[in-house]
N, C-alpha and C positions, 0 to 999 in steps of 0.2 A: 350149439348155441342154445338148449333148452339149460342146459347146465350155466351157464353165463347167465341166463335170468335169471335161474335161481340162487345164484349166488348173490345178482344185484338186488333181488326180492328181500334176501336174508340180509342185505346191509342195510335195503330202506328199513324194515322193519325194525331193525336193530336201533338204527338212529334215533326211530318214531318212539322206539321205548326209552331209548336213552335220554333223548333229550326233550322229551313233551309229556309222554303218559309216566315215567317213573317222577319228576320234579313237579309237574301239577296233582299227582291223585295217588303214589306209592311212597315217596320220600317222607322221613319221619318230621320232616318241617312243611310239608305238604298241607297240613291241618292247619298253619298260623296264618294269620291274616296277612296277605298283601298289601305291599305299599301301593302296586303297579300290577296290571294286568302281567305286565312282561318279569316280574322280578323272580319267579319260578326259573327262567331261561336265561336271564343276563342282569348284570349290573348298569346297564345303560341308564335306567331311570335315576337312580340315587347317585350316580357319577356324574351325570347333568347337573342336578342338584347341586354336588360338591363344587363343579367347574363354575355354576353361577353365583354362590356365596350364599346359597336360600337353604344348606343343608339344614341348619338348626332350627328356622321357622317350618321346614317341611315335615321336618320328625316329630315335633311338638303337635303338628294339625295330623296327625297320623295318629298320634297316641290319643289325642281329643275323640278321635273318630273310632280307634280300633279297640281303645283300652291297653295295657301294660304291656304287651309282646308284639310285635309287627315285623313281619320279614322284609328286607330291604333289599335283597339279592340272593341269587340260588344258594349262599353259603354265609348270609348277613344277615343279623337278628338286631332289632334295637328294644330296649328292655327297660322300662319306665316304672321302679316301685323300691320300695325297700327291700322287698323279698330278693328282686333281682341283685341289688347291692350286695346282700350277704352271699349269695350264690358264686357271683363272678368276682366281685372284687374283696369282699374278705374270706372269699374261697381260695383266693390267691391262683385266679387263672393267670396265664403267662401271657406278655404283651405282643400285639401284632407286630409283624414287621415295619408297620407304618413308622414306630417311633426311631426303628433303627434307621431309615432312610432319611427321616427329617430331624433328627436331633443329635445326631453324631457330630462331633466337630473334630478337626484336625485328622481326621480318618482313624480316630480313635476312640471307642467306647467311654461313655458316662453312664452315670446311673439311670437316667432318662432314656437313652437308647439302648439298654442293656434289654433284649426279649427276655433272656432266661431269668429265672428269679434269684437261682444260686449267687452268680456273679454278682447281682445287684443287692441283696443281702451283705455279703462279702463287703460289697463298697459302703453300705450304707453304715456297718457298724464302725468304721473309721471315723464316721461324722455325727451320728446321732446323738451323742452327748454335747457337740459342741451347737447344736440345733434346738436341743429341750429347751422346754419354758424355764425349767429351775437353773441351767447353765445361763440363760440371757438375761433373766432377773439381776443375778448377782454378778455380772459379767461389768470388772470395772471398767475393760477396753469399750464394750459397749455403751457403759454410761459417758465415758468421756467423748468417745463419739457423738453422742447423742447431744451432749451440752455444743459442741460445736456446730453441728448441724442447725439446731435451733437458734440459739446467740448471736453467732458468727456467720451466718449465710442465710436461712430463710426469713429470720425477723428483721432483719436491715432491710430486705428486699421488699418486703410488705410494710416497711415505715416508709420508705420512700416513695411506694406506690400510694400510700392514702394521701401523704403530704402534697405530691403533685396530681392527685388527681385521676391518675392514669389505669386503666383497667389492665388486670393482668391476663395473658392466656395460661391458666392453672395446669393444663395438661402437659407440656412440654416441661414448664417450671418444674412440677410434681414428679414428673419422668425423672428429670435431670437431679432432684432433691435422692430420688431413690435409688438412684445409680450411685451417687456419691456415698449416700448412707451403705449398700449394699459392698460397694467396692473396698469402703473402709475400714470394715468387719471382714474382707476377704483377705486385704493385703495390711492393713495398718493406715492410721491415717495420713501419713506421710508419703505413702506410696498410691493411696486413693485418688479417686478422680474429684476434678474441682469443677465441675459442669455448669452448676447452679450461677458461678461466677462469669461464667462464658456460653451464654445462650446460643451466640451464633455457632460456634465451634459444636455446641452440642447438636443443633441443627441439623449439620453435617453428618453427624455421627448417626442419627436417626433414619435419615436417608440412604446412607450406607447400609444400615440394620435394616431397612424396608426390601432392598435389593436381595442380602444376605438370605435372607427366610425363604427366599424362592430359588436359590440356585442348589444345584446338586451339592453331593457330598466332594464331589472331584472340582467342582468349579469354585466353590467357597474357600478351597484348600489354600491357607497361608495366603489369602487375600486380607483386605482392608480389616475386618472385623477381628478375624483369626491372631493375624500380626499384632493388632492393640492388645489383643486380649495376652499374648505370648509375651510381651513387652512389658505389658505389667506384673507377669510371673517373673522376667528376669529381673526386672528393677528390684521387686522384693527379696527375692534370692541374694543379689547381689549387696542388699541395704543389710540384709542379716549377717553376711558374710564380713562384712566391714565392722559392725557392730551402730547400735542408735548412736551413740555420739559421734559418729563420722557423717552420719547423714546430712548432705547440705541444704536439707529443709528443716533442721534443727531448731532452728529459730523462730519459724515461723508456725508450727502447728506442734500440738503437743505430743509425746511418744503415746501409740498404742499398738500391741502385737498384731501381727497379722494372723490373725486367730486360725482363720478356716485353711489358708494356703499352709499354715506350720503344721497343723492336724494334719491335712491329708500327705502333703510333700511327707513329712516323716513316717505317717504310717505307712504309706506306698513302698517307700526304700527299705522299711524293717520288716515286710512280709516274710512268714517264714517260707512260704510257697512260691515261686519266682512268678512274675507279672509276665506273661508276652507282651503287653505294651509298654513304649518305653514311659520311664515315670515321669519326665518333663511334659509330653505330649497327655499322658493322661490325666495329670494336674491340672493342665491348662483347659483341657476338655471339658472334665467336670467342673470349672470353676467359671468358663464362659457360660456355660447354662446357669448359672446362681447367679450371675450378672445381670443376663437376658430377663431370668423371672423375676429378678427383686427390682429393676426399673418399671418394666411393662405393668406388672398386674398391681403395683404400689400407686404409681401413677394413673393408673384406669379407676380404681376404688375410692383414693383421694378427689378425682375430680367427680365422679358422682355423687360423692356424699356430698362435696361442696353445692353440687347443682342441686339436690333435693335441697338441703337446710337453706339454698339461696331463695328456694320457693316458700318457706315457713318459717319467716323471722321470728313466729312464737316460739318454735321449739330451739332457734338458735339461743335466745334467752332461757329458756329451761335448760339448757344444755350448757349453758355457762354457769348456771345458778349451781348447778351439779359441780363444774369444775370449779369453782371458788371453794370448793370443801378439800380441796388438795393441799397438802402440807408438806414442805415450802408450796407455794404459790407459783403457777405458770405464768402469772402475769408477768412480762417481760421488764426487767429493772436496766435501763440502758446503761448505767453507770458502772455497772456490776457484771463484767464478762464472766466473773467466775460463780455465778448464780448459779445454786443445787437445782436439780432434778426432783421431785417428789419419787418417793420409792416405785419403782415400774407395778408393785403388785397392787398399789393404792390406784392408779391409774386404768390397770385391768379392770379392777372389780368394778368399776363407775357402771351402774346399772344401763343407764341412758346411754351413754356413749357406747358402751356393748351392743345393745340392742341397735344401735344407728348403723353400728359396723355392719353387725351382720345382717340386718335388712339390706343394706347396699348391696353387700354381696351376695345375696340372694336375689334380688331383683335386677343387678347390674354384674353378674357374676364375669369377671376377667377372662376367665376360660370356659365357654358357654358348649363348645363344640364334643362331639363323640371323644371318649377314650377306650378305644377299641382293645379286646383282651380275645384270645385265643381258646376256644373250650378244648377240655383235656382229651384224651383217648382212652377211653375207659370201658369196661365189658357193661354193656347195657346203656351207654351212653349216659346224659344228666339229663335232668329235670329242670324246666323251667316253668312257672304257670300252669303245670297239671300238663305239661307238652313232655310227651317221654322220649327216650331213644335219639336224643339229640347228639349226633356222632363229635368226634374230635374233629379240630380243624374249622369250626364254623365260627367267623367274626361275629363276636357280641359285643354289644358297647351301650351306656347308658350316656346322658347329658345333663348338665346341671341346668342348663335351661327349662327342660322339660320336667326334670325331678323337683324344680323349685318353684313349679307351678301346678302343682299335682291339689288341688280346692280343697280335698278332703283334710289337707294336713296344713295348707296354707291359704284360708278363705280371702276374698277379694285379692288373687295371686297376682294381678298386675298392678296393684298399688303398693306405694311405698310405705310401709305402716311399722314404724320402729315399735311399736307398743304394742304389736303382737306379742314380741320376746318377754315383755312384762307380764302379760295378762294371759299367759296360753295356758295356765293351770296343768291339768295332767295331759294335755297335747303336747307341752314341750319336750317330751321323750321323742315323740315321733319327729317334731320340728329339727333337734338337733340331730339325730340320725339320719335325717334325709336333707340335710344341710351339708352342700357339696362343693362349694368352692374350689377345695383343696384335693378334691378325691378322698378316696377311702382306701383300708385296707393296707399290707406291707409296702404298696408303690405310691400311695400318697404323698403329697408334696411334703418334703423334707424341710423346707423351709416356712410353714405355714405358722409357726411360734415367732420366727422374727418378721414376717410379714404384718401378722395382728399386731405385733408390740410396735413396730414402728407407725403404723397406720394410727393407731389409738394416740401414740405420744404428739405426733404431728397435728391431728386434727383438735388434741386438747389445748396444744400451745396455741394454733390459731384461733381457736373460738375461746379461749380465755383472753385474747387481747386484742378481736376484729369481729366486726361483723361481715357478712357477705352479702353482694346483690348481682343479680345477671346484667349485663351489658350487652352480652350476645352470646344464645347458646345455638344458632344454626346450626344444624348438623349433629346435633347430640347424639342422635340414635346411634347404637349401636350397630358394626356392622357384621358381627358375630361370624368373622374367621374363627380361627383356632384361638388365638388373643384379638379379642373384641374393643376396640378403642372406636370413639365416636369418628362417625363418616365424615363429619365435617374436620377431624384433629384438632380442635379447640374448643375452649370453655372460657371465654373472657367474661370476669367477675372485678366489681370494685370493692374494695379492703376499707374498711371504715374503723379506726380505733373506735373501743367503747368509753363510754365515761366511767371515770371511777366511782 
């Protein structure tokens, strides 16, 4: 009996030590400020915030209270500083398993879903040139796509809205334009989507995609969204085999190459080392991620930039003055369907336009939530903000929402102030280093240059020709999910042609 009591006492002491004394007082994480009294023992508190959709705001409030580092759970930290970005993201900590669970398509890994850095870097090398700023600026394919998207698609729609006085819901409209832009660059104009012309069909796609995001990998496999993407890949491959001259859409659209599809598919089949993934599915899995990112983030950014500008008519006037310096002009010539575009570099280098896009991405980041990484296992652990011996296997992350509101770098952080980017002085270096809508380091968004080029072109074209005013912005607040759209899923604007 005494022996049994002794064993039970030992077990009780061990459990108390392991589950209470060590995490609260002896762990290398124990001196880091806690998000909640239970954080050293359980992830219950942060998991509840995630389930309630309040994670982003809760983490921001914690950093306001406790400083640049906070303990969210027994083995989870949030870091909000330039120092943290350098250590965690430039330091190439590997991704948390969250990505593999949430972003793998077709049961086949893509770059976003790859936890390990080595396979990611291998596949990134296949595509990095295609998404480089220099390549995009000089791409004849992208120039052809851009002309069609502006002169044949979005401008006629805005013209009809202006003449009829109809208010447009710009969120789904510019999400559709983002999808048409992205899919045409991936697959070529003739195989790309044309959702701008069919918004009811696009609304159905958006509803299916909203379901898709919350399905497990097994449940999403070959469902509506994956089958749709695979169909785009198969039609593109069939078109390549037949040749452009036999394309049934040849008379309807100019020919552009399937730039990204061709580069990725060719690189995968020509690898020196065998890839265990089926090439067809590896291609589709990667390109579905590009399609998803291309329509969501672009549509959100355009929506919020238009919302901000619509509240500041004087800034619209100032922006248009800058845009009229472009040569050739982006003023739409209805009779000239072959109208040329100004050089991409000249649009990119417009200072006020650049400041407005940056400030919109700062204040209304389309991806404001945590981007989790895992600390490496090294002798002696790692150090963050003076806290030493942080062991391997700890989940660490930053959020663009909190980083973009560090008031020492961005004064009056809750206000949309584009001029901060023009008048920053020496502070501009920290502002640019802390600018994080696309992440940073080796795993940052591959399509950032494409997104910025598209957004600037579209905004330049719209405000060269129209002014905007708000009709209905109810529910414009962001929902702060991983991809943060307006809660009301709408922004109704009126477009009015500017006087020549």
